NUSEMAR-914354 format. One line per field, with one value per residue: x, y, z of N, C-alpha, C in turn; residue in one letter. Coordinates in Angstrom, 2 decimals. Layout:
n_X	[X, ...]
n_Y	[Y, ...]
n_Z	[Z, ...]
ca_X	[X, ...]
ca_Y	[Y, ...]
ca_Z	[Z, ...]
c_X	[X, ...]
c_Y	[Y, ...]
c_Z	[Z, ...]
residuo	[A, ...]
This chain:
n_X	[-5.08, -5.56, -8.60, -10.88, -12.15, -10.58, -8.32, -8.75, -9.53, -6.71, -5.66, -6.98, -6.25, -3.70, -3.76, -4.55, -2.57, -0.51, -1.71, -1.85, 0.91, 1.90, 0.40, 1.68, 4.04, 3.90, 2.54, 4.89, 6.72, 5.31, 5.24, 8.02, 8.34, 7.01, 8.59, 10.78, 10.02, 9.23, 11.61, 13.39, 11.93, 12.20, 15.18, 15.16, 14.03, 15.54, 18.23, 18.28, 17.81, 15.28, 14.98, 16.93, 16.51, 13.90, 14.54, 16.00, 13.94, 12.45, 13.92, 14.29, 12.00, 11.50, 13.06, 12.37, 9.77, 10.68, 12.06, 10.07, 9.05, 7.47, 8.73, 9.88, 9.18, 8.42, 7.92, 5.26, 3.88, 1.37, -0.02, 1.97, 3.41, 4.79, 6.23, 9.23, 11.02, 13.08, 13.14, 10.75, 11.37, 13.50, 12.16, 10.63, 12.64, 13.13, 13.85, 14.03, 13.70, 13.99, 12.46, 8.93, 7.28, 8.89, 8.31, 6.34, 3.09, 1.45, 3.44, 5.22, 2.80, 2.58, 5.17, 5.27, 3.13, 4.13, 5.68, 5.89, 4.52, 2.44, -0.75, -2.52, -1.61, -1.73, -0.49, 0.31, 0.83, 0.75, 0.31, 2.00, 4.58, 4.33, 4.86, 2.39, 1.78, -0.13, -0.66, -1.93, -1.80, -0.41, -2.07, -0.39, -0.47, 0.31, 3.03, 4.48, 5.62, 7.53, 7.86, 10.93, 11.29, 12.06, 11.08, 8.34, 6.60, 3.21, 0.28, -3.17, -4.50, -3.26, -0.82, 2.56, 4.76, 7.38, 10.65, 12.36, 13.82, 12.21, 11.91, 10.07, 7.74, 7.58, 5.45, 3.48, 0.90, 2.26, 2.30, 1.63, 2.06, 0.31, -1.66, -1.87, -1.37, -3.45, -5.83, -5.22, -6.43, -9.10, -9.07, -7.34, -9.15, -11.12, -9.56, -8.85, -11.21, -11.32, -9.74, -7.74, -7.15, -5.91, -3.51, -2.23, -1.57, 0.81, 1.56, 0.18, -0.62, -1.66, -3.43, -3.52, -4.62, -7.17, -8.15, -7.18, -4.46, -3.47, -0.48, 0.04, 1.46, 2.30, 3.05, 1.33, -0.99, -3.69, -6.37, -8.45, -11.82, -13.10, -15.27, -17.14, -15.17, -15.41, -17.26, -15.96, -13.58, -14.85, -16.00, -13.73, -12.52, -14.49, -14.16, -11.85, -12.40, -14.03, -12.80, -10.09, -8.96, -6.63, -4.50, -3.68, -1.60, -1.36, -0.99, -2.36, -5.46, -8.03, -10.88, -12.49, -14.51, -17.77, -19.24, -17.77, -14.63, -11.86, -8.81, -5.48, -2.98, 0.18, 1.39, 0.32, -2.08, -5.46, -8.64, -12.18, -14.21, -17.33, -18.76, -20.52, -20.18, -18.88, -16.07, -14.07, -10.41]
n_Y	[78.98, 76.10, 74.58, 73.27, 71.13, 69.91, 69.31, 67.46, 65.36, 64.90, 63.86, 61.69, 60.16, 60.06, 58.60, 56.26, 55.27, 54.83, 52.93, 50.81, 50.54, 49.43, 47.15, 45.93, 45.40, 43.89, 41.94, 40.86, 40.25, 38.19, 36.41, 36.24, 34.67, 32.36, 31.19, 31.01, 28.86, 26.93, 26.34, 25.60, 23.41, 21.83, 21.53, 20.00, 17.60, 16.60, 16.57, 14.65, 14.96, 14.57, 12.09, 10.98, 12.29, 11.23, 8.55, 8.64, 9.72, 7.38, 5.38, 6.61, 6.47, 3.84, 2.51, 3.87, 2.78, 0.07, 0.14, 0.77, -1.54, -2.64, -4.84, -7.72, -10.54, -13.74, -15.42, -16.79, -19.64, -21.03, -23.83, -24.57, -27.16, -28.23, -26.19, -24.47, -23.55, -21.98, -20.50, -18.99, -17.61, -15.89, -14.44, -12.83, -11.32, -10.48, -10.75, -12.17, -9.75, -7.40, -4.16, -4.39, -2.91, -2.75, -4.60, -4.70, -6.12, -6.50, -6.38, -8.58, -10.80, -10.89, -11.44, -13.88, -15.48, -15.64, -18.24, -21.59, -23.40, -22.13, -21.12, -19.59, -16.64, -15.24, -12.38, -10.88, -8.28, -8.94, -7.26, -7.07, -8.08, -10.19, -11.77, -13.33, -15.69, -17.17, -20.04, -21.48, -23.99, -25.73, -28.73, -31.34, -33.71, -35.47, -37.13, -35.65, -36.42, -34.91, -34.14, -34.15, -35.85, -35.35, -34.91, -33.54, -32.35, -31.93, -30.24, -30.51, -28.80, -28.85, -27.32, -26.84, -27.66, -28.42, -29.71, -30.63, -32.89, -35.33, -37.67, -38.63, -38.49, -40.50, -42.76, -41.47, -41.37, -41.35, -39.35, -38.86, -37.16, -35.14, -32.34, -33.81, -32.87, -31.11, -32.84, -35.04, -34.97, -35.88, -38.29, -39.64, -39.52, -41.23, -43.62, -44.06, -44.69, -47.33, -49.10, -51.69, -51.48, -49.11, -49.71, -51.33, -49.69, -48.32, -46.10, -43.62, -42.41, -39.76, -39.70, -38.23, -35.85, -36.85, -39.10, -41.91, -44.21, -46.82, -47.98, -50.74, -52.44, -55.11, -54.75, -54.85, -52.91, -50.87, -49.87, -47.07, -45.70, -42.61, -41.60, -42.10, -43.23, -44.10, -45.99, -48.00, -48.45, -49.55, -52.04, -53.26, -53.91, -55.60, -57.60, -58.39, -59.28, -61.32, -63.02, -62.87, -61.50, -59.43, -60.97, -62.63, -63.57, -61.00, -58.78, -56.44, -54.64, -53.71, -51.40, -49.63, -49.98, -50.09, -52.45, -54.62, -56.21, -56.29, -58.34, -59.08, -61.56, -62.13, -63.38, -62.91, -63.36, -62.69, -62.12, -61.53, -60.29, -60.52, -57.52, -57.52, -60.14, -63.08, -64.69, -67.50, -67.39]
n_Z	[-28.44, -26.67, -26.16, -23.43, -24.34, -26.24, -24.82, -22.82, -24.75, -25.68, -23.22, -22.94, -25.25, -24.63, -22.28, -23.14, -24.85, -22.77, -21.33, -23.59, -24.05, -21.32, -21.25, -23.75, -22.57, -20.22, -21.51, -22.95, -20.97, -19.91, -22.10, -22.26, -19.96, -20.23, -22.44, -21.39, -19.21, -20.81, -22.32, -20.27, -19.45, -21.49, -21.58, -19.16, -19.62, -22.21, -21.25, -19.54, -17.09, -15.92, -15.66, -14.26, -11.66, -11.31, -10.87, -8.84, -6.84, -6.93, -5.72, -3.30, -2.02, -2.08, -0.29, 1.75, 2.27, 2.78, 4.90, 6.81, 6.81, 4.89, 3.09, 1.14, 2.39, 1.76, -0.90, -2.40, -4.00, -5.61, -7.48, -9.15, -11.19, -13.43, -14.24, -14.41, -11.55, -10.70, -13.14, -12.93, -10.87, -11.65, -13.43, -12.07, -10.81, -8.04, -4.49, -1.19, 0.99, -0.42, -1.36, -1.23, -2.91, -5.24, -6.98, -10.10, -10.60, -12.60, -14.71, -13.98, -14.17, -16.95, -17.97, -16.84, -17.86, -20.57, -20.41, -21.64, -20.31, -18.88, -18.51, -17.55, -15.22, -11.87, -10.29, -7.26, -4.67, -1.44, 1.43, 4.50, 3.56, 1.69, -1.62, -3.92, -6.18, -8.26, -10.39, -13.31, -14.87, -18.32, -19.47, -19.85, -22.59, -24.83, -26.68, -29.31, -32.44, -34.62, -37.91, -38.31, -36.87, -34.17, -30.67, -29.09, -26.26, -25.96, -25.26, -24.09, -25.89, -27.93, -27.96, -28.21, -25.44, -24.17, -25.27, -23.78, -21.22, -21.34, -20.23, -17.80, -19.46, -20.96, -21.10, -22.17, -24.78, -28.03, -30.85, -34.27, -37.72, -40.22, -38.68, -36.15, -33.47, -32.87, -33.00, -31.10, -28.58, -28.82, -29.67, -27.66, -25.39, -26.37, -26.12, -23.78, -22.74, -23.00, -21.51, -21.87, -24.51, -24.65, -23.11, -24.62, -26.90, -28.85, -30.36, -32.46, -35.80, -37.62, -40.49, -43.34, -42.21, -41.60, -40.34, -38.01, -37.60, -35.64, -33.79, -32.45, -29.49, -30.13, -32.50, -34.71, -36.76, -36.59, -38.34, -38.21, -38.67, -40.30, -39.04, -36.18, -34.02, -31.66, -31.68, -33.21, -31.59, -29.44, -30.50, -31.13, -29.02, -27.57, -29.15, -28.30, -25.88, -26.07, -27.52, -27.82, -29.74, -30.12, -29.36, -31.05, -33.78, -35.65, -38.48, -39.44, -38.48, -39.78, -39.27, -40.80, -42.11, -40.75, -40.94, -41.24, -39.91, -40.88, -40.97, -41.10, -40.97, -39.69, -41.53, -43.73, -44.74, -45.27, -43.51, -43.45, -40.87, -39.26, -37.84, -35.61, -34.66, -33.38, -35.27, -35.91, -36.23]
ca_X	[-5.06, -6.52, -9.80, -10.89, -12.60, -9.41, -7.44, -9.76, -9.36, -5.52, -5.30, -7.49, -5.72, -2.51, -3.93, -4.70, -1.38, 0.09, -2.41, -1.29, 2.56, 1.72, 0.03, 2.62, 5.30, 3.16, 2.63, 6.24, 6.98, 4.59, 5.80, 9.26, 8.24, 6.47, 9.45, 11.88, 9.71, 9.44, 13.11, 13.88, 11.56, 13.04, 16.48, 15.07, 13.74, 16.57, 19.57, 18.08, 17.90, 14.12, 15.14, 17.91, 15.39, 12.45, 14.85, 16.14, 12.87, 11.52, 14.74, 14.24, 10.48, 11.24, 13.92, 11.75, 8.81, 11.11, 12.47, 8.83, 8.50, 7.18, 9.54, 9.38, 9.71, 8.52, 7.23, 4.08, 3.45, 0.48, -0.47, 3.07, 3.70, 5.85, 6.85, 10.54, 11.01, 14.25, 12.51, 10.07, 12.15, 14.11, 11.14, 10.30, 13.72, 12.98, 14.23, 13.57, 14.43, 13.83, 11.11, 7.80, 6.76, 9.73, 7.86, 5.19, 2.26, 1.06, 4.29, 5.38, 1.99, 2.79, 6.23, 5.17, 2.45, 4.83, 6.10, 5.13, 3.72, 1.64, -2.09, -2.71, -1.06, -2.30, 0.45, -0.43, 1.32, -0.01, 1.11, 3.20, 5.53, 4.14, 4.38, 1.53, 1.90, -1.06, -0.71, -2.84, -0.66, -1.11, -1.93, 0.52, -1.43, 0.88, 4.27, 4.26, 6.82, 7.40, 8.53, 12.24, 11.50, 12.05, 9.98, 7.91, 5.34, 1.89, -1.08, -4.60, -4.89, -2.23, 0.28, 3.88, 5.16, 8.88, 11.33, 13.41, 13.43, 10.75, 11.70, 9.19, 6.59, 7.68, 4.52, 2.39, 0.99, 3.12, 1.03, 2.49, 1.25, -0.38, -2.95, -1.91, -1.63, -4.80, -6.73, -4.98, -7.20, -10.31, -8.41, -7.08, -10.34, -11.83, -8.98, -8.95, -12.67, -11.10, -8.42, -7.16, -6.68, -4.83, -2.25, -1.69, -1.41, 2.16, 1.47, -0.81, -0.63, -3.00, -3.68, -3.91, -5.44, -8.79, -8.50, -5.94, -3.76, -2.94, 0.23, -0.22, 2.60, 2.57, 3.63, 0.07, -1.56, -5.12, -6.99, -9.51, -12.54, -12.89, -16.16, -17.47, -14.10, -15.71, -17.74, -14.86, -12.74, -15.67, -16.03, -12.24, -12.45, -15.36, -13.78, -10.57, -12.84, -14.78, -12.02, -8.81, -8.41, -5.25, -3.46, -3.23, -0.24, -1.75, -0.37, -3.33, -6.79, -9.04, -11.84, -12.92, -15.98, -18.48, -20.21, -16.92, -13.60, -10.63, -7.57, -4.47, -2.29, 1.57, 1.68, -0.20, -3.30, -6.53, -9.73, -13.28, -15.15, -18.47, -18.47, -21.19, -20.25, -17.29, -15.88, -12.58, -9.57]
ca_Y	[78.77, 74.85, 74.39, 72.48, 69.83, 69.47, 68.88, 66.28, 64.42, 64.43, 63.35, 60.48, 59.44, 59.76, 57.45, 54.81, 54.88, 54.35, 51.54, 49.83, 50.24, 48.91, 45.78, 45.05, 45.38, 42.94, 40.44, 40.67, 39.56, 36.80, 35.37, 35.76, 33.58, 30.91, 31.04, 30.16, 27.94, 26.03, 26.02, 24.90, 21.99, 20.96, 21.17, 18.97, 16.25, 16.35, 16.32, 13.22, 15.41, 14.27, 10.62, 10.73, 12.98, 10.29, 7.38, 9.20, 9.74, 5.94, 4.87, 7.07, 5.96, 2.34, 2.38, 4.29, 2.08, -1.16, 0.64, 1.10, -2.80, -3.15, -5.50, -8.93, -11.87, -14.69, -15.38, -17.82, -19.75, -21.94, -24.10, -25.05, -28.64, -28.44, -25.02, -24.37, -22.65, -20.96, -19.52, -18.16, -16.44, -15.20, -13.14, -11.57, -10.47, -9.65, -11.53, -11.39, -8.42, -6.32, -3.52, -5.00, -2.01, -2.62, -5.19, -4.60, -7.08, -7.01, -6.73, -9.98, -11.35, -10.67, -12.26, -15.20, -15.97, -16.20, -19.34, -22.34, -24.35, -21.32, -20.85, -17.99, -16.24, -14.25, -12.04, -9.97, -7.78, -8.91, -6.49, -5.92, -8.80, -11.60, -11.62, -14.22, -16.15, -18.24, -20.30, -22.37, -24.73, -26.53, -30.16, -32.46, -34.88, -36.56, -36.72, -35.46, -36.85, -34.12, -34.55, -34.21, -37.28, -34.99, -35.16, -32.41, -32.52, -30.96, -30.25, -30.67, -28.19, -29.09, -26.41, -27.38, -27.30, -28.46, -30.63, -31.15, -33.71, -36.00, -39.18, -39.05, -38.51, -41.66, -43.41, -40.83, -41.58, -40.71, -39.05, -37.96, -36.63, -33.72, -32.28, -34.74, -32.08, -30.51, -33.98, -35.90, -35.21, -36.68, -39.78, -40.23, -39.71, -42.28, -44.59, -44.02, -45.47, -48.68, -49.35, -52.70, -51.13, -48.03, -50.17, -52.11, -49.15, -47.59, -44.86, -43.22, -41.87, -39.22, -40.00, -36.85, -35.21, -37.14, -40.45, -42.22, -45.33, -47.05, -48.91, -51.73, -52.92, -56.13, -54.24, -54.53, -51.66, -51.07, -48.68, -46.47, -44.91, -41.21, -41.16, -43.15, -43.86, -44.58, -47.46, -48.93, -48.82, -50.54, -53.31, -54.19, -54.10, -56.34, -58.88, -59.02, -59.92, -62.58, -64.22, -62.50, -60.94, -58.67, -61.84, -63.38, -62.99, -60.24, -57.48, -55.39, -54.87, -52.53, -51.08, -48.51, -50.28, -50.43, -53.78, -55.72, -56.18, -56.85, -58.69, -59.59, -62.26, -61.82, -64.40, -62.29, -64.03, -61.81, -62.41, -60.59, -60.99, -59.59, -56.49, -58.06, -61.66, -63.83, -65.99, -67.87, -67.10]
ca_Z	[-27.52, -26.90, -25.58, -22.58, -24.76, -26.69, -23.69, -22.52, -25.73, -25.81, -22.03, -23.35, -26.14, -23.91, -21.35, -23.88, -25.38, -21.72, -21.13, -24.49, -23.72, -20.19, -21.53, -24.32, -21.45, -19.66, -22.46, -23.29, -19.83, -19.72, -23.12, -21.98, -18.88, -20.95, -23.36, -20.43, -18.51, -22.09, -22.66, -19.11, -19.54, -22.79, -21.19, -18.27, -20.48, -23.13, -20.68, -18.83, -15.69, -15.21, -15.46, -12.95, -10.43, -11.08, -10.64, -7.39, -6.06, -6.64, -4.98, -1.83, -1.65, -1.92, 0.56, 3.02, 2.63, 3.12, 6.48, 7.41, 7.32, 3.39, 2.25, 0.85, 3.23, 1.35, -2.26, -2.31, -5.22, -5.87, -8.81, -9.94, -11.04, -14.61, -14.59, -13.67, -10.41, -11.09, -14.33, -12.56, -9.72, -12.55, -14.23, -10.72, -10.39, -6.55, -3.50, -0.04, 1.55, -1.40, -1.17, -1.82, -4.01, -6.33, -8.07, -10.65, -10.42, -14.02, -15.48, -13.71, -14.60, -18.67, -18.14, -16.42, -19.08, -21.76, -20.42, -22.54, -19.47, -18.04, -19.16, -16.92, -14.03, -10.94, -9.20, -6.04, -3.35, -0.09, 2.34, 4.12, 3.01, 0.72, -2.97, -4.05, -7.44, -8.39, -11.53, -14.06, -15.83, -19.25, -19.00, -20.96, -22.99, -25.66, -27.31, -30.72, -33.21, -35.58, -39.36, -38.49, -35.80, -32.95, -29.75, -28.27, -25.35, -26.18, -24.22, -24.49, -26.76, -29.02, -27.88, -27.61, -24.15, -24.25, -26.01, -22.77, -19.89, -21.66, -19.63, -17.23, -19.84, -21.87, -21.23, -22.77, -26.31, -29.08, -32.31, -35.57, -38.99, -40.33, -37.81, -35.08, -32.24, -32.69, -33.10, -30.27, -27.48, -28.81, -29.89, -26.42, -24.48, -26.48, -25.89, -22.29, -22.14, -23.28, -20.86, -22.36, -25.86, -24.28, -22.66, -25.87, -28.05, -28.76, -31.07, -33.37, -36.78, -38.34, -41.78, -44.40, -41.31, -41.70, -39.62, -37.36, -37.63, -34.28, -34.00, -31.13, -28.83, -30.91, -33.90, -35.45, -37.27, -36.34, -39.34, -37.64, -39.63, -40.09, -38.07, -35.17, -33.77, -30.12, -31.84, -33.86, -30.64, -28.68, -31.26, -31.12, -27.30, -27.42, -29.80, -27.81, -24.58, -26.46, -28.34, -27.60, -30.98, -30.12, -28.72, -32.10, -34.57, -36.65, -38.64, -39.60, -38.30, -40.46, -38.70, -41.27, -42.63, -39.47, -40.93, -40.64, -39.57, -42.01, -40.40, -41.91, -40.09, -39.89, -42.85, -45.00, -44.85, -44.88, -43.41, -43.03, -39.76, -39.04, -36.87, -34.40, -34.02, -33.32, -36.01, -35.43, -37.26]
c_X	[-6.20, -7.77, -9.93, -11.29, -11.48, -8.22, -7.66, -9.29, -8.12, -5.18, -5.97, -6.79, -4.14, -2.49, -3.93, -3.45, -0.50, -0.08, -1.51, -0.07, 2.51, 1.49, 0.94, 3.77, 4.99, 3.16, 3.90, 6.90, 6.79, 5.21, 7.22, 9.53, 8.11, 7.58, 10.48, 11.37, 9.91, 11.17, 13.65, 13.31, 12.07, 14.43, 16.35, 14.89, 14.90, 18.03, 19.34, 18.08, 16.43, 14.14, 15.99, 17.01, 14.28, 13.24, 15.32, 14.96, 12.07, 12.53, 14.42, 12.88, 10.44, 11.93, 13.11, 10.64, 9.45, 11.31, 11.22, 8.19, 7.71, 8.28, 9.49, 10.15, 9.43, 7.63, 6.32, 3.77, 2.58, 0.10, 0.79, 3.27, 4.88, 6.75, 8.08, 10.52, 12.03, 13.80, 11.76, 10.46, 12.88, 13.36, 10.77, 11.34, 13.70, 13.63, 14.01, 14.36, 14.43, 12.50, 9.95, 7.13, 7.85, 8.92, 6.43, 4.25, 2.03, 2.09, 4.76, 4.23, 2.38, 3.99, 6.04, 4.43, 2.88, 5.39, 5.18, 4.06, 2.59, 0.43, -2.33, -2.07, -1.74, -1.01, 0.04, 0.93, 0.54, 0.76, 0.91, 4.30, 5.50, 3.96, 3.67, 1.57, 0.80, -1.20, -1.65, -1.91, -1.60, -1.17, -1.39, -0.47, -0.76, 2.33, 4.09, 5.74, 6.68, 8.06, 10.07, 12.49, 11.90, 10.89, 9.51, 6.58, 4.24, 0.88, -2.42, -5.28, -4.15, -0.91, 1.57, 4.31, 6.78, 9.25, 12.54, 12.90, 12.20, 10.83, 10.30, 7.45, 6.45, 6.40, 2.95, 2.20, 1.50, 2.39, 2.15, 1.62, 0.67, -1.60, -2.92, -2.12, -2.95, -6.07, -6.59, -5.77, -8.57, -9.86, -8.05, -8.21, -11.08, -10.99, -8.92, -10.05, -12.28, -9.63, -7.14, -6.58, -5.52, -3.65, -1.63, -1.30, -0.26, 2.22, 0.49, -0.41, -1.85, -2.48, -4.32, -5.10, -7.20, -8.97, -6.98, -5.63, -3.20, -1.69, 0.42, 1.44, 3.34, 3.03, 2.35, -0.68, -3.08, -5.59, -8.18, -10.47, -12.28, -13.96, -16.49, -16.20, -14.43, -16.23, -16.74, -13.92, -13.54, -15.95, -15.05, -12.38, -13.14, -14.82, -12.54, -11.13, -13.30, -13.78, -10.57, -8.09, -6.85, -4.29, -2.97, -2.29, -0.92, -0.88, -1.11, -4.57, -7.48, -10.34, -12.82, -14.18, -16.88, -19.20, -19.30, -15.67, -12.63, -9.39, -6.71, -3.33, -0.75, 2.23, 0.90, -1.44, -4.53, -7.93, -10.78, -14.00, -16.13, -18.12, -19.30, -21.19, -18.80, -17.11, -14.59, -11.80, -8.96]
c_Y	[77.32, 75.20, 73.52, 71.01, 69.03, 69.01, 67.78, 65.26, 63.88, 63.73, 61.98, 59.84, 59.14, 58.75, 56.08, 54.13, 54.04, 52.87, 50.34, 49.46, 49.22, 47.32, 44.88, 44.69, 44.09, 41.45, 40.15, 39.77, 38.12, 35.71, 35.12, 34.68, 32.39, 30.56, 30.15, 29.13, 26.50, 25.25, 25.27, 23.50, 21.16, 20.57, 19.94, 17.50, 15.80, 15.94, 15.18, 13.66, 14.64, 12.63, 10.27, 11.19, 11.72, 9.07, 7.70, 9.11, 8.60, 5.20, 5.11, 6.51, 4.65, 1.92, 2.88, 3.52, 0.49, -1.00, 0.45, -0.43, -3.35, -3.71, -7.12, -10.13, -12.85, -14.51, -16.88, -17.96, -21.01, -22.44, -24.57, -26.59, -28.88, -27.34, -24.96, -23.19, -21.59, -19.89, -18.46, -16.96, -15.47, -14.02, -12.45, -10.82, -9.89, -11.03, -10.86, -10.46, -7.23, -5.56, -4.18, -4.18, -2.04, -3.65, -5.10, -5.90, -7.64, -6.97, -8.23, -10.97, -11.84, -11.36, -13.68, -16.08, -16.18, -17.52, -20.35, -23.41, -23.55, -20.85, -19.60, -17.66, -15.18, -13.59, -10.90, -9.52, -8.10, -8.53, -6.78, -6.95, -10.02, -11.01, -13.09, -14.48, -17.25, -18.56, -21.44, -22.84, -25.43, -27.94, -30.77, -33.50, -35.98, -36.02, -36.75, -35.56, -36.08, -34.68, -34.81, -35.67, -36.84, -34.93, -33.86, -32.73, -31.62, -31.26, -30.66, -29.93, -28.22, -28.13, -27.29, -26.84, -27.58, -29.56, -31.16, -31.96, -34.65, -37.07, -39.49, -38.81, -39.62, -42.54, -42.70, -41.30, -40.82, -40.50, -38.40, -37.81, -35.53, -33.53, -33.11, -33.91, -31.88, -31.76, -34.90, -36.17, -35.86, -38.16, -40.44, -40.46, -41.00, -43.76, -44.99, -44.73, -46.88, -48.97, -50.60, -52.34, -49.96, -48.55, -50.85, -51.27, -48.33, -46.37, -44.82, -42.14, -41.17, -39.18, -38.91, -36.05, -35.65, -38.20, -40.86, -43.92, -45.69, -48.25, -49.60, -52.30, -54.08, -55.81, -54.12, -53.32, -51.81, -49.51, -48.15, -45.58, -43.30, -40.77, -42.22, -43.76, -44.37, -46.02, -48.51, -49.45, -50.04, -52.01, -54.04, -54.59, -55.48, -57.91, -59.28, -59.76, -61.11, -63.62, -63.98, -61.89, -60.44, -59.71, -62.89, -62.77, -62.36, -59.09, -56.42, -55.89, -53.56, -52.35, -50.00, -48.77, -50.85, -51.67, -54.85, -55.57, -57.02, -57.15, -59.39, -60.29, -61.84, -62.64, -63.92, -62.75, -63.00, -62.35, -61.25, -61.26, -59.89, -58.84, -56.88, -59.22, -62.19, -64.87, -66.30, -67.51, -68.27]
c_Z	[-27.33, -25.68, -24.39, -23.08, -25.61, -25.88, -23.12, -23.39, -25.75, -24.49, -22.23, -24.17, -25.43, -23.01, -21.96, -24.39, -24.18, -21.54, -22.32, -24.27, -22.40, -20.60, -22.54, -23.62, -20.79, -20.31, -23.00, -22.44, -19.54, -20.92, -22.60, -21.02, -19.47, -21.59, -22.33, -19.54, -19.54, -22.09, -21.43, -19.13, -20.48, -22.28, -20.07, -18.57, -21.19, -22.52, -19.81, -17.29, -15.14, -14.86, -14.32, -11.68, -10.30, -10.18, -8.98, -6.13, -5.72, -5.54, -3.55, -1.32, -1.30, -0.76, 1.93, 3.50, 3.20, 4.75, 7.38, 7.58, 5.73, 2.56, 2.09, 1.76, 3.11, 0.00, -2.04, -3.49, -5.40, -7.32, -9.63, -9.95, -12.14, -14.75, -13.94, -12.84, -10.41, -11.88, -13.71, -11.46, -10.55, -13.10, -13.19, -10.80, -9.31, -5.90, -2.29, 0.53, 0.98, -1.17, -1.88, -3.01, -5.14, -7.49, -8.65, -10.96, -11.87, -14.89, -15.19, -14.21, -16.13, -18.76, -17.94, -17.65, -20.45, -21.69, -21.05, -21.55, -18.76, -19.08, -18.77, -15.65, -13.13, -10.17, -8.29, -4.93, -2.20, 0.98, 3.66, 3.56, 2.17, -0.75, -3.38, -5.73, -7.61, -10.04, -12.04, -15.24, -16.85, -18.82, -20.13, -21.32, -23.74, -26.06, -28.81, -31.42, -34.40, -37.12, -39.41, -37.31, -34.50, -32.04, -29.17, -27.49, -25.70, -25.24, -24.91, -25.63, -28.24, -29.25, -27.28, -26.17, -23.99, -24.85, -25.04, -21.62, -20.28, -21.09, -18.81, -17.87, -21.13, -22.05, -21.89, -24.33, -27.27, -30.42, -33.13, -36.65, -38.92, -39.37, -36.45, -33.73, -31.79, -32.23, -31.80, -29.09, -27.46, -28.97, -28.35, -25.46, -24.90, -26.19, -24.65, -21.66, -22.40, -22.67, -21.48, -23.66, -25.78, -23.84, -23.75, -27.00, -27.75, -29.09, -31.88, -34.36, -37.39, -39.82, -42.69, -43.52, -41.40, -40.60, -39.00, -37.68, -36.20, -34.46, -32.58, -30.69, -29.36, -32.27, -34.90, -35.72, -37.03, -37.14, -38.76, -38.57, -39.07, -39.02, -37.31, -34.67, -32.59, -30.53, -32.35, -32.57, -29.58, -29.15, -31.16, -29.79, -26.85, -28.03, -29.07, -26.48, -24.78, -26.93, -28.38, -28.98, -31.18, -29.87, -30.06, -33.11, -35.76, -37.05, -38.99, -39.16, -38.78, -39.79, -39.49, -42.06, -41.43, -39.51, -40.64, -40.39, -40.29, -41.31, -41.33, -40.91, -40.59, -40.97, -43.94, -45.58, -44.40, -44.75, -43.12, -41.93, -39.54, -37.87, -35.35, -34.17, -34.15, -34.17, -35.87, -36.81, -37.79]
residuo	[X, X, X, X, X, X, X, X, X, X, X, X, X, X, X, X, X, X, X, X, X, X, X, X, X, X, X, X, X, X, X, X, X, X, X, X, X, X, X, X, X, X, X, X, X, X, X, X, X, X, X, X, X, X, X, X, X, X, X, X, X, X, X, X, X, X, X, X, X, X, X, X, X, X, X, X, X, X, X, X, X, X, X, X, X, X, X, X, X, X, X, X, X, X, X, X, X, X, X, X, X, X, X, X, X, X, X, X, X, X, X, X, X, X, X, X, X, X, X, X, X, X, X, X, X, X, X, X, X, X, X, X, X, X, X, X, X, X, X, X, X, X, X, X, X, X, X, X, X, X, X, X, X, X, X, X, X, X, X, X, X, X, X, X, X, X, X, X, X, X, X, X, X, X, X, X, X, X, X, X, X, X, X, X, X, X, X, X, X, X, X, X, X, X, X, X, X, X, X, X, X, X, X, X, X, X, X, X, X, X, X, X, X, X, X, X, X, X, X, X, X, X, X, X, X, X, X, X, X, X, X, X, X, X, X, X, X, X, X, X, X, X, X, X, X, X, X, X, X, X, X, X, X, X, X, X, X, X, X, X, X, X, X, X, X, X, X, X, X, X, X, X, X, X, X, X, X, X, X, X, X]
């Protein structure tokens, strides 16, 4: 005959089994729910339903905001000089009447800054209806004649801008030779300081990426030194002012030696002139 103590022990064991079974059932149910959710999520993403739902939600939101007055009424561009207007609008890919929130300013900025003319850009949505584009364009400096004889417009950092529609830049200095694009700015700044020489200079060739030869409109070649280019140009300008050196029938003017000027006439006759005194040719 079972005792009271043994009955209590049996009941406790039975209760533990029931709790364990209940926990297992609950755990299985939870696991089943998790698996179902994960399977549903996987189907949602793999089937493309999430993309369709997302696109639908975005479209509905944009339509609603546009109806509320948040639509593009004007596109304001500041700082544009040479960048092509139609190209800019094509990159924006929006037009008047579109929802203003359909434009991603950061994406538009990145696309615009890929244009060769653009140094930096700022794109803003100015609610309720204005798209603002602020441009900082590169500064055209010179025409670069490449080794294949083709011409490219370059900026003051030596970056290529365009090889199209160059006629309006035909008065720019033409440079050529190894390292010419990167060195052109310094030369042009010094030439601009001597206006008479600049107007007489047709082109400039970089020699072994060390120094420049200038070709004058008269056909004469001016050989510049590696250093102290400004001093050499000032010396030449002074000789032109004092005795009209550049008006003479010359083939070559050598300024590589700071102490003298070597000139060669069109007839092949060479002469040495002191750099600091005027001597007749």
